[in-house]
gemmi code that builds the backbone of each chain (N, CA, C; Angstrom):
import gemmi

chains = {
    "A": [
        ("UNK", (13.660, 13.659, 0.034), (13.387, 12.254, 0.275), (12.014, 12.055, 0.866)),
        ("UNK", (11.619, 10.816, 0.975), (10.299, 10.487, 1.514), (10.445, 10.144, 2.994)),
        ("UNK", (9.497, 10.598, 3.784), (9.652, 10.461, 5.218), (8.298, 10.454, 5.914)),
        ("UNK", (8.211, 9.649, 6.955), (7.032, 9.614, 7.822), (7.505, 9.813, 9.259)),
        ("UNK", (6.858, 10.723, 9.987), (7.208, 10.937, 11.389), (6.001, 10.671, 12.277)),
        ("UNK", (6.224, 9.909, 13.318), (5.201, 9.671, 14.331), (5.911, 9.446, 15.652)),
        ("UNK", (5.237, 9.734, 16.776), (5.916, 9.567, 18.064), (6.277, 8.106, 18.307)),
        ("UNK", (7.355, 7.911, 19.038), (7.837, 6.551, 19.297), (6.935, 5.808, 20.273)),
        ("UNK", (6.490, 6.518, 21.291), (5.718, 5.862, 22.343), (4.743, 6.848, 22.973)),
        ("UNK", (3.567, 6.350, 23.341), (2.592, 7.158, 24.065), (1.962, 6.308, 25.157)),
        ("UNK", (1.543, 6.955, 26.219), (0.866, 6.272, 27.321), (-0.471, 6.945, 27.557)),
        ("UNK", (-1.506, 6.133, 27.797), (-2.833, 6.673, 28.061), (-3.536, 5.775, 29.068)),
        ("UNK", (-4.641, 6.276, 29.596), (-5.373, 5.563, 30.632), (-6.612, 4.883, 30.053)),
        ("UNK", (-6.908, 3.721, 30.549), (-8.106, 2.993, 30.134), (-9.342, 3.896, 30.247)),
        ("UNK", (-10.164, 3.886, 29.196), (-11.374, 4.702, 29.185), (-11.181, 6.091, 28.617)),
        ("UNK", (-9.942, 6.509, 28.462), (-9.646, 7.862, 27.976), (-9.610, 7.899, 26.448)),
        ("UNK", (-9.176, 9.064, 25.931), (-9.024, 9.283, 24.492), (-7.547, 9.580, 24.209)),
        ("UNK", (-7.045, 9.066, 23.091), (-5.666, 9.373, 22.712), (-5.613, 9.679, 21.220)),
        ("UNK", (-4.752, 10.603, 20.868), (-4.564, 10.996, 19.468), (-3.112, 10.737, 19.073)),
        ("UNK", (-2.922, 9.947, 18.032), (-1.584, 9.627, 17.539), (-1.385, 10.380, 16.233)),
        ("UNK", (-0.387, 11.241, 16.212), (-0.142, 12.091, 15.054), (0.865, 11.482, 14.093)),
        ("UNK", (0.745, 11.880, 12.841), (1.650, 11.402, 11.800), (1.821, 12.506, 10.768)),
        ("UNK", (3.042, 12.835, 10.444), (3.302, 13.768, 9.351), (4.075, 13.038, 8.264)),
        ("UNK", (3.820, 13.427, 7.026), (4.429, 12.696, 5.924), (4.937, 13.634, 4.844)),
        ("UNK", (5.966, 13.160, 4.155), (6.488, 13.832, 2.965), (6.733, 12.731, 1.937)),
        ("UNK", (5.997, 12.794, 0.843), (6.142, 11.757, -0.176), (6.174, 12.378, -1.559)),
        ("UNK", (6.685, 11.615, -2.507), (6.650, 12.013, -3.913), (5.290, 11.621, -4.457)),
        ("UNK", (4.392, 12.565, -4.547), (3.009, 12.254, -4.885), (2.305, 11.641, -3.681)),
        ("UNK", (0.999, 11.526, -3.805), (0.239, 11.019, -2.661), (-1.005, 10.293, -3.156)),
        ("UNK", (-1.153, 9.066, -2.666), (-2.332, 8.277, -3.029), (-3.034, 7.730, -1.795)),
        ("UNK", (-2.877, 8.412, -0.682), (-3.637, 8.026, 0.486), (-2.769, 7.696, 1.675)),
        ("UNK", (-3.416, 7.668, 2.835), (-2.727, 7.468, 4.110), (-3.397, 6.303, 4.842)),
        ("UNK", (-2.575, 5.356, 5.272), (-3.079, 4.160, 5.946), (-2.663, 4.164, 7.412)),
        ("UNK", (-3.508, 3.595, 8.246), (-3.152, 3.264, 9.621), (-3.340, 1.769, 9.824)),
        ("UNK", (-2.315, 1.172, 10.455), (-2.355, -0.250, 10.792), (-2.116, -0.394, 12.286)),
        ("UNK", (-2.676, -1.451, 12.856), (-2.424, -1.802, 14.254), (-1.602, -3.081, 14.285)),
        ("UNK", (-0.613, -3.128, 15.160), (0.206, -4.331, 15.276), (0.415, -4.671, 16.742)),
        ("UNK", (-0.207, -5.755, 17.190), (0.062, -6.259, 18.527), (1.393, -6.993, 18.511)),
        ("UNK", (2.040, -7.002, 19.661), (3.366, -7.622, 19.773), (3.332, -9.063, 19.273)),
        ("UNK", (4.239, -9.378, 18.373), (4.348, -10.743, 17.868), (3.287, -11.130, 16.845)),
        ("UNK", (2.495, -10.142, 16.405), (1.419, -10.458, 15.461), (1.554, -9.646, 14.171)),
        ("UNK", (0.698, -9.980, 13.203), (0.699, -9.273, 11.924), (0.089, -7.887, 12.073)),
        ("UNK", (0.595, -6.910, 11.324), (-0.121, -5.631, 11.240), (-1.496, -5.861, 10.622)),
        ("UNK", (-2.509, -5.197, 11.152), (-3.847, -5.306, 10.586), (-4.365, -3.922, 10.237)),
        ("UNK", (-5.071, -3.839, 9.130), (-5.563, -2.583, 8.576), (-6.599, -1.952, 9.501)),
        ("UNK", (-6.431, -0.642, 9.735), (-7.418, 0.108, 10.510), (-8.198, 1.087, 9.642)),
        ("UNK", (-7.472, 1.878, 8.828), (-8.169, 2.939, 8.093), (-7.362, 3.384, 6.897)),
        ("UNK", (-8.085, 4.033, 5.973), (-7.477, 4.618, 4.777), (-8.150, 5.955, 4.519)),
        ("UNK", (-7.357, 7.005, 4.376), (-7.866, 8.345, 4.029), (-7.161, 8.819, 2.777)),
        ("UNK", (-7.938, 9.329, 1.837), (-7.333, 9.965, 0.666), (-7.871, 11.391, 0.477)),
        ("UNK", (-9.033, 11.662, 1.052), (-9.603, 13.008, 1.023), (-9.462, 13.653, 2.391)),
        ("UNK", (-9.401, 14.977, 2.409), (-9.310, 15.689, 3.684), (-10.534, 15.414, 4.539)),
        ("UNK", (-10.304, 15.343, 5.827), (-11.419, 15.211, 6.745), (-11.283, 14.026, 7.665)),
        ("UNK", (-12.344, 13.808, 8.391), (-12.369, 12.790, 9.436), (-13.204, 11.594, 8.990)),
        ("UNK", (-12.634, 10.413, 9.140), (-13.356, 9.166, 8.880), (-13.551, 8.460, 10.211)),
        ("UNK", (-14.795, 8.182, 10.564), (-15.061, 7.546, 11.843), (-15.460, 6.102, 11.634)),
        ("UNK", (-14.875, 5.248, 12.477), (-15.170, 3.815, 12.397), (-15.201, 3.276, 13.809)),
        ("UNK", (-16.362, 3.350, 14.424), (-16.499, 2.867, 15.796), (-15.701, 3.718, 16.762)),
        ("UNK", (-14.884, 3.079, 17.578), (-14.086, 3.824, 18.566), (-12.884, 4.515, 17.921)),
        ("UNK", (-12.560, 4.126, 16.688), (-11.382, 4.679, 16.008), (-11.809, 5.660, 14.922)),
        ("UNK", (-11.080, 6.770, 14.825), (-11.300, 7.743, 13.761), (-9.949, 8.128, 13.192)),
        ("UNK", (-9.932, 8.475, 11.914), (-8.687, 8.928, 11.298), (-8.953, 10.208, 10.539)),
        ("UNK", (-8.002, 11.125, 10.642), (-8.126, 12.450, 10.035), (-6.982, 12.669, 9.068)),
        ("UNK", (-7.267, 13.410, 7.998), (-6.228, 13.740, 7.022), (-6.324, 15.202, 6.616)),
        ("UNK", (-5.158, 15.854, 6.545), (-5.033, 17.167, 5.920), (-3.928, 17.057, 4.879)),
        ("UNK", (-4.304, 17.045, 3.617), (-3.317, 16.884, 2.547), (-2.436, 18.122, 2.426)),
        ("UNK", (-3.010, 19.287, 2.639), (-2.219, 20.518, 2.500), (-1.130, 20.602, 3.565)),
        ("UNK", (-1.373, 20.002, 4.717), (-0.396, 20.044, 5.804), (0.456, 18.780, 5.873)),
        ("UNK", (0.151, 17.796, 5.063), (0.894, 16.529, 5.150), (0.768, 15.908, 6.524)),
        ("UNK", (-0.468, 15.832, 7.012), (-0.700, 15.489, 8.416), (-1.915, 14.589, 8.543)),
        ("UNK", (-1.772, 13.621, 9.433), (-2.879, 12.731, 9.757), (-2.844, 12.430, 11.246)),
        ("UNK", (-3.975, 12.062, 11.789), (-3.971, 11.520, 13.141), (-4.970, 10.385, 13.248)),
        ("UNK", (-4.685, 9.520, 14.191), (-5.572, 8.425, 14.558), (-6.089, 8.715, 15.955)),
        ("UNK", (-7.403, 8.718, 16.103), (-8.029, 9.037, 17.383), (-8.683, 7.779, 17.931)),
        ("UNK", (-8.304, 7.404, 19.130), (-8.864, 6.220, 19.764), (-9.654, 6.661, 20.992)),
        ("UNK", (-10.927, 6.308, 21.028), (-11.797, 6.700, 22.137), (-12.076, 5.493, 23.038)),
        ("UNK", (-12.519, 5.797, 24.249), (-12.909, 4.748, 25.205), (-11.875, 3.627, 25.226)),
        ("UNK", (-10.654, 4.009, 25.488), (-9.545, 3.075, 25.397), (-9.762, 1.830, 26.239)),
        ("UNK", (-9.363, 0.704, 25.655), (-9.423, -0.571, 26.343), (-8.003, -1.139, 26.415)),
        ("UNK", (-7.802, -2.048, 27.368), (-6.457, -2.617, 27.538), (-5.984, -3.296, 26.251)),
        ("UNK", (-6.919, -3.874, 25.508), (-6.545, -4.573, 24.277), (-6.052, -3.626, 23.175)),
        ("UNK", (-6.207, -2.312, 23.395), (-5.715, -1.337, 22.414), (-4.204, -1.120, 22.554)),
        ("UNK", (-3.608, -1.687, 23.581), (-2.148, -1.615, 23.722), (-1.519, -2.337, 22.537)),
        ("UNK", (-0.794, -1.595, 21.717), (-0.244, -2.121, 20.469), (0.619, -1.037, 19.856)),
        ("UNK", (1.251, -1.375, 18.753), (1.920, -0.353, 17.951), (1.001, 0.064, 16.828)),
        ("UNK", (1.006, 1.351, 16.516), (0.155, 1.891, 15.451), (1.062, 2.454, 14.371)),
        ("UNK", (0.908, 1.896, 13.178), (1.787, 2.218, 12.059), (1.068, 3.130, 11.079)),
        ("UNK", (1.730, 4.231, 10.753), (1.237, 5.167, 9.753), (1.995, 4.911, 8.460)),
        ("UNK", (1.300, 4.901, 7.329), (1.965, 4.673, 6.048), (1.293, 5.520, 4.981)),
        ("UNK", (2.094, 6.224, 4.182), (1.580, 7.035, 3.081), (1.907, 6.350, 1.764)),
        ("UNK", (0.964, 6.382, 0.842), (1.165, 5.763, -0.462), (1.628, 6.834, -1.444)),
        ("UNK", (2.773, 6.594, -2.091), (3.314, 7.617, -2.989), (2.751, 7.486, -4.393)),
        ("UNK", (3.298, 8.248, -5.320), (2.754, 8.272, -6.680), (2.915, 6.935, -7.401)),
        ("UNK", (3.836, 6.101, -6.943), (4.028, 4.763, -7.525), (3.244, 3.696, -6.770)),
        ("UNK", (2.348, 4.119, -5.917), (1.526, 3.206, -5.106), (2.362, 2.363, -4.155)),
        ("UNK", (3.535, 2.868, -3.799), (4.337, 2.200, -2.776), (4.021, 2.819, -1.431)),
        ("UNK", (3.971, 1.975, -0.408), (3.732, 2.458, 0.946), (5.039, 2.887, 1.590)),
        ("UNK", (5.050, 4.112, 2.101), (6.178, 4.616, 2.877), (5.747, 4.569, 4.333)),
        ("UNK", (6.486, 3.824, 5.136), (6.054, 3.513, 6.498), (6.746, 4.380, 7.551)),
        ("UNK", (6.017, 4.713, 8.593), (6.626, 5.251, 9.794), (7.147, 4.113, 10.659)),
        ("UNK", (7.895, 4.473, 11.691), (8.481, 3.460, 12.583), (7.479, 2.920, 13.590)),
        ("UNK", (6.300, 3.518, 13.638), (5.274, 3.029, 14.546), (5.262, 3.758, 15.870)),
        ("UNK", (4.085, 3.854, 16.456), (3.921, 4.430, 17.796), (3.452, 3.333, 18.723)),
        ("UNK", (4.240, 3.062, 19.736), (3.851, 2.054, 20.722), (2.921, 2.714, 21.738)),
        ("UNK", (1.692, 2.242, 21.818), (0.705, 2.797, 22.740), (0.568, 1.878, 23.947)),
        ("UNK", (0.803, 2.452, 25.115), (0.690, 1.706, 26.368), (-0.552, 2.207, 27.090)),
        ("UNK", (-1.438, 1.286, 27.420), (-2.663, 1.638, 28.137), (-2.513, 1.196, 29.589)),
        ("UNK", (-2.761, 2.127, 30.498), (-2.669, 1.819, 31.930), (-4.061, 1.788, 32.536)),
        ("UNK", (-4.254, 0.908, 33.522), (-5.594, 0.806, 34.146), (-5.964, 2.090, 34.878)),
    ],
    "B": [
        ("UNK", (-6.721, -14.139, 12.207), (-6.332, -14.744, 10.918), (-6.579, -13.782, 9.762)),
        ("UNK", (-5.533, -13.467, 9.039), (-5.661, -12.511, 7.946), (-5.757, -13.191, 6.604)),
        ("UNK", (-5.604, -14.527, 6.540), (-5.595, -15.238, 5.272), (-4.212, -15.343, 4.667)),
        ("UNK", (-3.196, -14.876, 5.392), (-1.819, -14.976, 4.932), (-1.037, -15.750, 6.000)),
        ("UNK", (-0.442, -16.858, 5.597), (0.311, -17.678, 6.550), (1.793, -17.658, 6.205)),
        ("UNK", (2.602, -17.761, 7.239), (4.051, -17.778, 7.053), (4.653, -18.893, 7.876)),
        ("UNK", (5.631, -19.575, 7.295), (6.382, -20.595, 8.028), (7.855, -20.484, 7.675)),
        ("UNK", (8.735, -20.778, 8.626), (8.424, -21.002, 10.035), (8.116, -19.696, 10.749)),
        ("UNK", (7.621, -19.758, 11.959), (7.380, -18.543, 12.719), (8.663, -18.035, 13.362)),
        ("UNK", (9.549, -18.947, 13.673), (10.840, -18.580, 14.269), (11.925, -19.385, 13.565)),
        ("UNK", (13.081, -18.741, 13.349), (14.196, -19.405, 12.685), (15.500, -18.861, 13.237)),
        ("UNK", (16.363, -19.785, 13.644), (17.708, -19.417, 14.069), (18.673, -20.091, 13.098)),
        ("UNK", (19.579, -19.316, 12.535), (20.512, -19.902, 11.576), (21.897, -19.294, 11.714)),
        ("UNK", (22.878, -20.094, 11.338), (24.249, -19.613, 11.307), (24.512, -18.883, 10.008)),
        ("UNK", (25.609, -18.176, 9.975), (25.910, -17.347, 8.809), (26.197, -18.169, 7.559)),
        ("UNK", (26.530, -19.435, 7.729), (26.833, -20.249, 6.549), (25.654, -21.098, 6.088)),
        ("UNK", (24.552, -21.023, 6.821), (23.394, -21.852, 6.471), (22.643, -21.319, 5.259)),
        ("UNK", (21.830, -22.209, 4.676), (20.844, -21.828, 3.665), (19.479, -22.241, 4.191)),
        ("UNK", (18.567, -21.325, 4.176), (17.203, -21.610, 4.624), (16.224, -20.862, 3.734)),
        ("UNK", (14.956, -21.227, 3.837), (13.921, -20.538, 3.069), (12.732, -20.201, 3.949)),
        ("UNK", (12.173, -19.031, 3.712), (10.930, -18.624, 4.355), (9.801, -18.820, 3.345)),
        ("UNK", (8.648, -19.248, 3.867), (7.515, -19.508, 2.982), (6.329, -18.645, 3.368)),
        ("UNK", (5.624, -18.164, 2.364), (4.406, -17.392, 2.583), (3.328, -17.936, 1.652)),
        ("UNK", (2.129, -18.046, 2.173), (1.003, -18.497, 1.357), (-0.206, -17.611, 1.660)),
        ("UNK", (-0.865, -17.160, 0.611), (-2.087, -16.371, 0.831), (-3.286, -17.107, 0.236)),
        ("UNK", (-4.364, -17.064, 1.007), (-5.582, -17.802, 0.658), (-6.695, -16.831, 0.279)),
        ("UNK", (-6.325, -15.677, -0.255), (-7.275, -14.600, -0.485), (-7.530, -14.331, -1.965)),
        ("UNK", (-6.847, -15.058, -2.841), (-7.015, -14.812, -4.269), (-6.404, -13.514, -4.736)),
        ("UNK", (-5.412, -13.015, -4.016), (-4.779, -11.744, -4.357), (-3.761, -11.898, -5.483)),
        ("UNK", (-3.429, -10.766, -6.103), (-2.526, -10.785, -7.247), (-1.157, -10.183, -6.980)),
        ("UNK", (-0.972, -9.564, -5.841), (0.323, -8.976, -5.503), (0.790, -9.523, -4.171)),
        ("UNK", (2.083, -9.777, -4.055), (2.667, -10.250, -2.809), (3.958, -9.487, -2.536)),
        ("UNK", (4.249, -9.321, -1.251), (5.330, -8.446, -0.818), (6.150, -9.130, 0.277)),
        ("UNK", (7.439, -8.840, 0.291), (8.298, -9.164, 1.444), (8.749, -7.856, 2.085)),
        ("UNK", (8.604, -7.797, 3.417), (9.069, -6.663, 4.193), (10.031, -7.163, 5.272)),
        ("UNK", (10.952, -6.275, 5.673), (11.801, -6.506, 6.829), (11.385, -5.517, 7.912)),
        ("UNK", (11.167, -6.024, 9.131), (10.810, -5.144, 10.249), (11.840, -5.311, 11.354)),
        ("UNK", (12.613, -4.238, 11.573), (13.587, -4.214, 12.665), (13.033, -3.332, 13.774)),
        ("UNK", (13.491, -3.595, 14.978), (12.978, -2.872, 16.149), (13.132, -1.364, 15.968)),
        ("UNK", (12.030, -0.665, 16.217), (11.988, 0.797, 16.213), (12.366, 1.404, 14.869)),
        ("UNK", (12.245, 0.643, 13.803), (12.494, 1.160, 12.455), (11.260, 0.964, 11.594)),
        ("UNK", (11.106, 1.789, 10.561), (9.970, 1.587, 9.650), (10.079, 0.261, 8.916)),
        ("UNK", (8.937, -0.235, 8.523), (8.927, -1.395, 7.645), (9.724, -1.088, 6.382)),
        ("UNK", (10.598, -2.027, 5.987), (11.387, -1.853, 4.776), (10.855, -2.802, 3.704)),
        ("UNK", (10.381, -2.232, 2.624), (9.929, -3.069, 1.518), (11.145, -3.688, 0.839)),
        ("UNK", (11.090, -5.011, 0.662), (12.214, -5.712, 0.025), (11.890, -6.052, -1.428)),
        ("UNK", (10.808, -6.778, -1.609), (10.438, -7.260, -2.943), (8.933, -7.147, -3.135)),
        ("UNK", (8.543, -6.928, -4.403), (7.137, -6.929, -4.772), (6.955, -7.846, -5.972)),
        ("UNK", (5.949, -8.678, -5.916), (5.547, -9.494, -7.056), (4.135, -9.104, -7.443)),
        ("UNK", (3.979, -8.790, -8.707), (2.712, -8.334, -9.250), (2.316, -9.330, -10.334)),
        ("UNK", (1.228, -10.062, -10.114), (0.833, -11.108, -11.061), (2.026, -12.020, -11.390)),
        ("UNK", (2.712, -12.457, -10.356), (3.848, -13.396, -10.389), (5.123, -12.818, -10.975)),
        ("UNK", (5.108, -11.565, -11.397), (6.321, -10.965, -11.936), (6.932, -10.028, -10.886)),
        ("UNK", (8.240, -10.128, -10.730), (8.886, -9.245, -9.752), (8.926, -7.830, -10.311)),
        ("UNK", (8.361, -6.889, -9.574), (8.313, -5.517, -10.049), (9.117, -4.569, -9.173)),
        ("UNK", (9.614, -5.046, -8.063), (10.349, -4.168, -7.175), (11.435, -4.956, -6.460)),
        ("UNK", (12.612, -4.395, -6.427), (13.712, -4.935, -5.637), (14.425, -3.724, -5.062)),
        ("UNK", (14.155, -3.449, -3.809), (14.651, -2.212, -3.210), (16.090, -2.345, -2.737)),
        ("UNK", (16.995, -2.562, -3.683), (18.426, -2.626, -3.367), (18.716, -3.631, -2.267)),
        ("UNK", (18.070, -4.772, -2.372), (18.259, -5.808, -1.360), (19.504, -6.624, -1.715)),
        ("UNK", (20.352, -6.928, -0.723), (21.558, -7.726, -1.007), (21.202, -9.072, -1.624)),
        ("UNK", (22.107, -9.580, -2.432), (21.836, -10.815, -3.174), (21.763, -12.046, -2.267)),
        ("UNK", (22.126, -11.906, -1.007), (21.994, -13.042, -0.092), (20.507, -13.322, 0.226)),
        ("UNK", (19.635, -12.419, -0.202), (18.183, -12.641, -0.140), (17.696, -12.869, -1.572)),
        ("UNK", (17.030, -13.983, -1.793), (16.581, -14.311, -3.139), (15.111, -14.715, -3.090)),
        ("UNK", (14.221, -13.929, -3.729), (12.807, -14.270, -3.689), (12.430, -15.221, -4.818)),
        ("UNK", (11.311, -15.904, -4.590), (10.759, -16.784, -5.626), (9.250, -16.773, -5.508)),
        ("UNK", (8.572, -16.630, -6.628), (7.103, -16.615, -6.629), (6.613, -17.594, -7.691)),
        ("UNK", (6.418, -18.851, -7.341), (6.032, -19.861, -8.330), (4.607, -19.694, -8.856)),
        ("UNK", (3.747, -19.108, -8.033), (2.369, -18.826, -8.465), (1.833, -17.688, -7.606)),
        ("UNK", (0.655, -17.237, -7.896), (0.152, -16.029, -7.221), (-0.201, -16.259, -5.761)),
        ("UNK", (-0.191, -17.523, -5.315), (-0.545, -17.801, -3.918), (0.654, -18.039, -3.020)),
        ("UNK", (1.807, -18.264, -3.606), (2.985, -18.647, -2.828), (4.150, -17.721, -3.095)),
        ("UNK", (4.872, -17.436, -2.022), (6.056, -16.585, -2.118), (7.108, -17.148, -1.177)),
        ("UNK", (8.331, -17.217, -1.674), (9.435, -17.718, -0.863), (10.518, -16.650, -0.762)),
        ("UNK", (11.268, -16.728, 0.319), (12.471, -15.905, 0.461), (13.605, -16.840, 0.837)),
        ("UNK", (14.531, -17.036, -0.106), (15.657, -17.921, 0.124), (16.804, -17.119, 0.737)),
        ("UNK", (17.389, -17.691, 1.783), (18.401, -17.002, 2.567), (19.731, -17.753, 2.481)),
        ("UNK", (20.800, -17.010, 2.267), (22.113, -17.663, 2.094), (23.213, -16.735, 2.592)),
        ("UNK", (24.074, -17.271, 3.438), (25.211, -16.527, 4.025), (24.771, -15.174, 4.577)),
        ("UNK", (23.816, -15.217, 5.477), (23.312, -13.984, 6.079), (24.285, -13.436, 7.120)),
        ("UNK", (24.049, -12.196, 7.504), (24.846, -11.501, 8.509), (24.005, -11.289, 9.768)),
        ("UNK", (24.641, -11.119, 10.905), (23.863, -10.886, 12.140), (22.900, -9.704, 12.025)),
        ("UNK", (23.256, -8.685, 11.261), (22.363, -7.521, 11.127), (21.108, -7.822, 10.313)),
        ("UNK", (21.055, -9.010, 9.726), (19.841, -9.415, 9.014), (18.785, -9.974, 9.968)),
        ("UNK", (19.140, -10.121, 11.223), (18.172, -10.585, 12.224), (17.039, -9.565, 12.318)),
        ("UNK", (15.810, -10.039, 12.149), (14.655, -9.143, 12.116), (13.395, -9.990, 11.991)),
        ("UNK", (12.253, -9.318, 11.958), (10.983, -9.964, 11.639), (10.730, -9.778, 10.145)),
        ("UNK", (10.519, -10.869, 9.435), (10.260, -10.798, 8.003), (8.764, -11.037, 7.776)),
        ("UNK", (8.140, -10.022, 7.217), (6.698, -10.044, 7.012), (6.363, -10.218, 5.543)),
        ("UNK", (5.402, -11.051, 5.302), (4.842, -11.208, 3.959), (3.479, -10.526, 3.936)),
        ("UNK", (3.127, -9.946, 2.810), (1.817, -9.317, 2.667), (1.274, -9.586, 1.277)),
        ("UNK", (-0.025, -9.459, 1.130), (-0.630, -9.577, -0.198), (-1.686, -8.505, -0.355)),
        ("UNK", (-1.997, -8.178, -1.615), (-3.069, -7.237, -1.901), (-3.802, -7.684, -3.144)),
        ("UNK", (-5.033, -7.173, -3.286), (-5.964, -7.791, -4.223), (-5.662, -7.535, -5.688)),
        ("UNK", (-5.589, -6.270, -6.053), (-5.651, -5.949, -7.478), (-4.317, -5.634, -8.106)),
        ("UNK", (-3.258, -6.190, -7.566), (-1.953, -5.853, -8.088), (-1.388, -4.668, -7.350)),
        ("UNK", (-0.099, -4.468, -7.511), (0.615, -3.507, -6.676), (0.525, -2.077, -7.200)),
        ("UNK", (-0.098, -1.868, -8.354), (-0.088, -0.531, -8.940), (-1.436, 0.158, -8.817)),
        ("UNK", (-2.001, 0.080, -7.634), (-3.275, 0.727, -7.368), (-3.437, 0.836, -5.872)),
        ("UNK", (-4.441, 1.602, -5.460), (-4.766, 1.618, -4.037), (-5.107, 0.196, -3.610)),
        ("UNK", (-4.473, -0.233, -2.576), (-4.703, -1.588, -2.101), (-4.442, -1.664, -0.619)),
        ("UNK", (-5.383, -2.219, 0.088), (-5.116, -2.593, 1.466), (-4.248, -3.842, 1.438)),
        ("UNK", (-3.187, -3.829, 2.199), (-2.308, -4.992, 2.271), (-2.661, -5.834, 3.489)),
        ("UNK", (-2.685, -7.133, 3.287), (-2.962, -8.102, 4.342), (-1.644, -8.786, 4.690)),
        ("UNK", (-1.319, -8.748, 5.964), (-0.022, -9.253, 6.414), (-0.121, -10.624, 7.063)),
        ("UNK", (0.941, -11.392, 6.891), (1.115, -12.609, 7.662), (1.720, -12.281, 9.011)),
        ("UNK", (1.817, -13.286, 9.900), (2.337, -13.051, 11.258), (3.841, -12.865, 11.321)),
        ("UNK", (4.528, -13.171, 10.234), (5.964, -12.933, 10.212), (6.791, -14.140, 10.629)),
        ("UNK", (8.041, -14.123, 10.209), (9.055, -15.064, 10.666), (10.102, -14.276, 11.439)),
        ("UNK", (10.286, -14.653, 12.707), (11.319, -14.008, 13.513), (12.645, -14.708, 13.231)),
        ("UNK", (13.549, -14.020, 12.557), (14.829, -14.602, 12.136), (15.957, -14.100, 13.018)),
        ("UNK", (16.749, -15.034, 13.512), (17.945, -14.693, 14.274), (19.146, -15.320, 13.577)),
        ("UNK", (20.115, -14.496, 13.237), (21.340, -14.973, 12.577), (22.483, -14.911, 13.580)),
        ("UNK", (23.080, -16.066, 13.829), (24.143, -16.124, 14.844), (25.521, -15.992, 14.187)),
    ],
}
model = gemmi.Model(1)
for chain_id, residues in chains.items():
    chain = gemmi.Chain(chain_id)
    for i, (resn, *xyz) in enumerate(residues, 1):
        res = gemmi.Residue()
        res.name, res.seqid = resn, gemmi.SeqId(i, " ")
        for name, pos in zip(("N", "CA", "C"), xyz):
            atom = gemmi.Atom()
            atom.name, atom.element = name, gemmi.Element(name[0])
            atom.pos, atom.b_iso = gemmi.Position(*pos), 0.0
            res.add_atom(atom)
        chain.add_residue(res)
    model.add_chain(chain)
structure = gemmi.Structure()
structure.add_model(model)
structure.setup_entities()
């Protein structure tokens, strides 16, 4: 079956760095997405990886290893506004997104 | 603002009621999606419309009935729901149809409570 695993909750300190891991098993693979969702709001797109390696976008970076079925989202210089849920989703061979349950990130001062 | 709007934002209904959720996208996209989001569970894809044609129905009970009159509007008609249907219902759209790499743009969702 198809499956996405990511931690349920993480806590980090303002100004620090946090890495949110995601492992996936899908029928075929057409890329890995990360979305951010603040409480009560729409998920918003953060990143897309289809090739192995690290993609950097400001304070956020996303990494993919296709051979390991593994991705992570790296958040640097954490700010209080980064408190949100982070959703990992893998696109299968039919271009359907298979979603993880999300990681709730709590930032403490 | 993502360019995708949903109404109502909150809805409380009894099990015998009939109600409809509305989604509108202002992005010129060709694919629209309904998702169900329950607490601590992955997003569940319910329906996909690709160029106004329904291309996906993920074994959704018939008490949920989608309608896509044009590429900008999507409805979810609700009838005789169960308490376990209480969830956040998210609408999304993507640009080039559902059969390609596409970033999906989400609406803010309708928080549905079934009593």
